[in-house]
C-alpha positions as CSV (number, residue, x, y, z in Angstrom):
1,M,0.0,0.0,0.0
2,T,1.3,3.4,-0.9
3,L,0.2,6.7,0.6
4,H,-0.1,9.2,-2.2
5,P,1.4,12.6,-1.6
6,L,-1.2,15.0,-3.0
7,D,0.5,18.2,-1.8
8,E,1.6,19.0,-5.3
9,H,-2.0,19.7,-6.4
10,P,-3.1,23.1,-5.2
11,L,-6.7,22.0,-4.4
12,A,-5.4,19.0,-2.5
13,T,-3.4,21.3,-0.3
14,R,-6.5,23.4,0.3
15,F,-8.8,20.5,1.1
16,A,-6.2,19.0,3.4
17,E,-6.0,22.3,5.2
18,A,-9.7,22.3,5.7
19,T,-9.5,19.1,7.7
20,R,-6.5,20.4,9.6
21,L,-8.3,23.6,10.6
22,A,-11.4,21.7,11.7
23,A,-9.3,19.4,13.9
24,L,-7.3,22.3,15.4
25,A,-10.6,24.1,16.2
26,A,-11.9,21.1,18.0
27,L,-8.6,20.4,20.0
28,P,-9.3,22.9,22.8
29,L,-12.6,21.2,23.5
30,V,-11.1,17.6,23.7
31,G,-12.0,16.0,27.0
32,A,-14.5,18.8,28.0
33,G,-17.5,16.4,27.6
34,D,-19.5,18.5,25.2
35,R,-20.0,16.7,21.9
36,D,-22.0,19.5,20.2
37,A,-19.3,22.0,21.1
38,V,-16.7,19.8,19.4
39,D,-18.8,19.4,16.3
40,G,-19.7,23.0,16.2
41,A,-16.1,24.3,16.4
42,A,-15.0,21.8,13.7
43,V,-17.9,22.6,11.4
44,E,-17.4,26.4,11.6
45,A,-13.7,26.1,10.8
46,M,-14.2,23.7,8.0
47,R,-17.0,25.7,6.4
48,A,-14.8,28.8,6.5
49,A,-11.9,27.0,4.9
50,L,-14.0,25.6,2.1
51,A,-15.7,28.9,1.3
52,G,-13.0,30.4,-0.8
53,L,-11.9,27.4,-2.8
54,P,-12.0,27.9,-6.6
55,V,-14.5,25.1,-7.1
56,D,-18.2,24.5,-7.7
57,G,-18.6,22.4,-4.6
58,R,-21.5,20.6,-3.1
59,V,-22.0,18.6,0.1
60,V,-23.7,15.3,-0.8
61,V,-22.9,13.1,2.3
62,G,-22.7,14.6,5.8
63,E,-22.9,13.4,9.4
64,G,-24.8,15.1,12.1
65,E,-28.5,15.0,11.2
66,K,-29.3,11.7,13.0
67,D,-27.7,13.0,16.2
68,D,-29.2,16.5,15.8
69,A,-25.6,17.8,15.9
70,P,-23.9,20.8,14.1
71,M,-23.0,19.8,10.5
72,L,-22.3,20.7,6.9
73,H,-25.8,20.3,5.4
74,L,-26.7,18.0,2.5
75,G,-26.9,20.1,-0.6
76,E,-24.9,22.9,0.9
77,R,-22.7,24.6,-1.7
78,F,-19.2,25.8,-1.1
79,G,-16.4,27.4,-3.1
80,T,-16.5,30.3,-5.5
81,G,-18.6,28.5,-8.1
82,A,-15.8,28.8,-10.7
83,G,-13.7,25.7,-11.2
84,P,-14.2,21.9,-11.2
85,A,-17.6,20.6,-10.1
86,L,-16.8,18.5,-7.0
87,D,-18.9,16.6,-4.5
88,L,-17.9,16.3,-0.8
89,A,-18.6,13.5,1.6
90,V,-17.6,14.8,5.0
91,D,-17.6,14.3,8.8
92,P,-16.0,17.3,10.5
93,V,-15.3,15.0,13.5
94,D,-15.7,11.3,13.2
95,G,-15.7,10.0,16.8
96,T,-17.2,13.1,18.4
97,S,-17.9,11.2,21.6
98,L,-14.3,10.1,21.7
99,A,-13.1,13.6,21.4
100,A,-15.5,14.9,24.0
101,A,-14.3,12.2,26.4
102,G,-10.6,12.8,25.6
103,L,-10.2,9.3,24.0
104,A,-8.2,8.2,21.0
105,G,-9.7,7.7,17.6
106,A,-11.3,11.0,16.6
107,M,-10.6,12.6,13.3
108,A,-11.7,15.3,10.8
109,V,-12.2,13.5,7.5
110,M,-13.5,14.3,4.0
111,A,-13.6,12.6,0.6
112,V,-13.7,14.7,-2.6
113,A,-14.8,13.4,-6.0
114,P,-16.2,14.6,-9.3
115,R,-19.9,15.5,-9.4
116,D,-22.3,12.6,-8.9
117,A,-19.5,10.0,-8.1
118,F,-20.9,9.1,-4.6
119,L,-23.9,6.9,-4.0
120,D,-27.0,9.0,-3.4
121,I,-28.2,7.8,0.1
122,G,-30.7,10.7,0.6
123,P,-31.9,10.9,4.2
124,A,-30.4,7.4,5.2
125,H,-28.9,7.2,8.6
126,Y,-27.8,3.5,8.8
127,M,-26.0,1.1,6.6
128,A,-24.8,-2.5,6.8
129,K,-21.2,-2.7,5.9
130,L,-18.5,-5.2,5.2
131,V,-14.9,-3.9,4.8
132,S,-11.8,-5.9,4.3
133,H,-8.4,-6.1,2.6
134,M,-9.6,-9.5,1.3
135,P,-11.4,-9.4,-2.1
136,G,-14.5,-11.4,-2.8
137,L,-16.1,-11.5,0.6
138,D,-20.0,-11.5,0.5
139,I,-21.9,-9.4,3.0
140,D,-24.7,-12.0,3.0
141,A,-22.4,-15.0,3.6
142,P,-22.4,-16.5,7.1
143,V,-19.7,-14.9,9.2
144,R,-18.0,-18.3,9.8
145,E,-17.5,-18.6,6.0
146,S,-15.9,-15.2,5.8
147,V,-13.6,-16.0,8.7
148,A,-12.6,-19.3,7.3
149,H,-11.9,-17.8,3.9
150,I,-9.7,-15.1,5.3
151,A,-7.8,-17.7,7.4
152,A,-7.3,-19.9,4.4
153,V,-6.1,-17.2,2.1
154,R,-3.8,-15.8,4.8
155,G,-2.6,-19.3,5.7
156,V,-3.2,-18.8,9.4
157,P,-5.5,-20.5,12.0
158,V,-8.9,-18.9,12.4
159,G,-7.8,-17.7,15.8
160,E,-5.5,-15.2,14.1
161,V,-8.3,-13.6,12.1
162,V,-9.3,-10.2,13.6
163,V,-12.9,-9.0,13.2
164,A,-14.2,-5.6,14.4
165,V,-17.9,-5.1,15.1
166,Q,-19.5,-1.9,16.4
167,D,-20.8,-2.7,19.9
168,R,-24.5,-2.2,19.4
169,P,-27.5,-4.6,20.1
170,R,-28.2,-4.7,16.4
171,N,-24.8,-6.2,15.7
172,A,-24.6,-8.6,18.6
173,V,-25.5,-11.7,16.5
174,L,-22.5,-10.9,14.1
175,A,-20.1,-10.4,17.0
176,D,-21.2,-13.7,18.6
177,A,-21.0,-15.5,15.2
178,A,-17.4,-14.3,14.7
179,E,-16.4,-15.5,18.2
180,A,-18.1,-18.8,17.6
181,A,-16.1,-19.2,14.4
182,G,-12.9,-18.8,16.5
183,A,-11.9,-15.3,15.3
184,R,-10.6,-12.6,17.6
185,V,-13.4,-10.0,17.9
186,E,-12.9,-6.4,18.7
187,R,-16.1,-4.7,19.9
188,F,-15.8,-1.0,19.4
189,V,-18.2,1.8,20.4
190,H,-17.1,4.7,18.3
191,G,-14.5,5.3,15.5
192,D,-16.2,3.6,12.5
193,V,-14.0,5.3,9.9
194,E,-10.7,4.5,11.8
195,R,-11.6,0.8,11.9
196,C,-12.5,0.6,8.2
197,L,-9.3,2.3,7.2
198,M,-7.4,-0.4,9.1
199,A,-9.4,-3.2,7.6
200,A,-8.7,-2.1,4.1
201,R,-5.0,-2.4,4.6
202,P,-3.5,-5.9,5.0
203,E,-0.6,-4.6,7.1
204,A,-2.8,-2.9,9.6
205,G,-3.7,-6.0,11.6
206,L,-7.5,-6.0,11.2
207,D,-9.1,-8.3,8.7
208,L,-12.8,-7.5,8.6
209,V,-15.3,-4.9,9.8
210,I,-18.9,-6.0,9.7
211,G,-22.2,-4.7,11.0
212,I,-24.7,-1.8,10.8
213,G,-23.3,1.6,11.4
214,G,-23.8,5.1,10.0
215,A,-24.7,5.4,6.4
216,P,-22.8,8.7,5.8
217,E,-19.7,7.2,7.3
218,G,-20.1,4.2,4.9
219,V,-20.1,6.3,1.8
220,L,-17.3,8.5,3.1
221,T,-15.3,5.4,4.0
222,S,-15.8,3.8,0.6
223,A,-13.7,6.4,-1.1
224,A,-10.7,5.6,1.2
225,V,-11.3,1.8,0.9
226,R,-11.2,2.1,-2.9
227,A,-8.1,4.3,-2.9
228,L,-6.4,1.8,-0.5
229,G,-7.2,-1.2,-2.7
230,G,-9.6,-2.7,-0.2
231,W,-12.9,-4.5,-0.6
232,M,-16.3,-3.3,0.5
233,Q,-20.0,-4.2,0.2
234,A,-22.9,-2.3,1.8
235,R,-26.7,-2.1,2.0
236,L,-28.9,0.6,3.5
237,A,-30.4,-0.7,6.7
238,P,-33.0,1.7,8.2
239,Q,-33.5,1.2,11.9
240,S,-37.0,2.6,12.1
241,A,-40.3,2.8,10.2
242,E,-39.8,6.6,9.9
243,E,-36.4,6.2,8.3
244,S,-37.8,3.6,5.8
245,E,-40.6,6.0,4.9
246,R,-38.2,8.9,4.3
247,L,-36.1,6.7,2.0
248,A,-39.2,5.5,0.1
249,A,-40.4,9.1,-0.3
250,A,-37.0,10.1,-1.6
251,G,-37.0,7.2,-4.1
252,I,-33.9,5.6,-2.5
253,P,-34.0,1.8,-3.1
254,L,-33.6,-0.6,-0.2
255,G,-32.4,-4.2,-0.1
256,R,-29.7,-3.7,-2.8
257,V,-26.1,-4.8,-2.1
258,V,-23.7,-2.1,-3.4
259,G,-20.0,-2.6,-4.0
260,L,-17.3,0.0,-4.3
261,D,-18.2,0.9,-7.9
262,G,-21.7,1.8,-6.7
263,L,-20.6,3.5,-3.5
264,C,-17.9,5.7,-5.1
265,A,-17.7,5.6,-8.8
266,G,-14.2,6.3,-9.9
267,S,-11.3,8.0,-8.1
268,A,-11.6,10.3,-5.1
269,A,-9.2,12.1,-2.8
270,V,-9.5,11.5,0.9
271,F,-8.1,13.7,3.6
272,L,-8.1,13.3,7.4
273,T,-6.5,15.0,10.4
274,A,-6.4,13.5,13.9
275,V,-8.3,15.3,16.6
276,T,-7.1,12.8,19.2
277,P,-4.4,10.2,18.7
278,C,-5.3,7.8,15.9
279,D,-3.6,4.4,15.2
280,L,-4.4,3.2,11.7
281,G,-2.2,0.2,12.1
282,G,0.9,-0.8,10.1
283,G,3.0,2.0,11.6
284,V,0.5,4.8,10.7
285,R,0.0,6.7,14.0
286,L,-1.3,10.2,14.0
287,S,-0.9,12.7,16.9
288,P,-3.5,15.5,17.2
289,G,-3.1,17.8,14.2
290,D,-1.3,15.3,12.1
291,S,-2.8,14.7,8.6
292,W,-3.0,11.7,6.3
293,R,-3.9,11.6,2.6
294,V,-4.8,8.9,0.2
295,G,-6.4,8.9,-3.3
296,D,-6.0,10.3,-6.7
297,A,-5.2,14.0,-7.2
298,A,-6.8,13.7,-10.7
299,A,-10.2,13.4,-9.0
300,L,-9.9,17.1,-8.1
301,G,-9.4,18.2,-11.7
302,P,-6.4,19.7,-13.5
303,A,-3.7,21.1,-11.2
């Protein structure tokens, strides 16, 4: 896996700076226990940084609505309007609760791609996801089969396969199945994006992320997984009748399994800056304020 230095592209530098400024704005609030204050500071700083970019920018995937938190709004425009037409999938702070509690794993993160490259999830809040560095896995296959396949391809006992599952009641059956298969299971509460970035990289020490988590994080993550050469499948998974009705009203199809080509069509550039220490595995450790970039600068248009 190669991390792509995008600093030579002027727009890449500007987008990277937007995540850095968001993270730095949130830093004084780390450990203060106020999630909304963390989100609000990051959103304000990121919005200001994006305002003057020479692009026709549009936010198409954002986090915050389901938690009634400050956010960059879906459909919000940014930039001067002159320049490449770009779409933004963004979370000004992924792991807001971690930052508020002063715990590791919080980051400012965004993915930028040409217009209409990201899957339209409308008002979806939740998504079932499978992310791995191992190609060919099926989100609908029994967990024991996925664990056995990973072990066989890696040439290791199933006890060396590491599976991460977000610790929510809706995912308990998956975590239990992975343990019953003999895998090592990491139950995590927050930090969905961090885990998926690890799972996409074979050197990071995490083989598989499965379970229902945030839909915006899923689309955002897909750009990074694609850029890192990983494997991902997903399906919208509304957790209430109200969410299902909103999706139906918006014409968003349910029940369809979507791969990386459907989640993020073509190349994208992904930028993140740590708000609290982040360990992405394989020797990639970020201190607060440190940035990491992956993807294709061509996605941002001509330099």
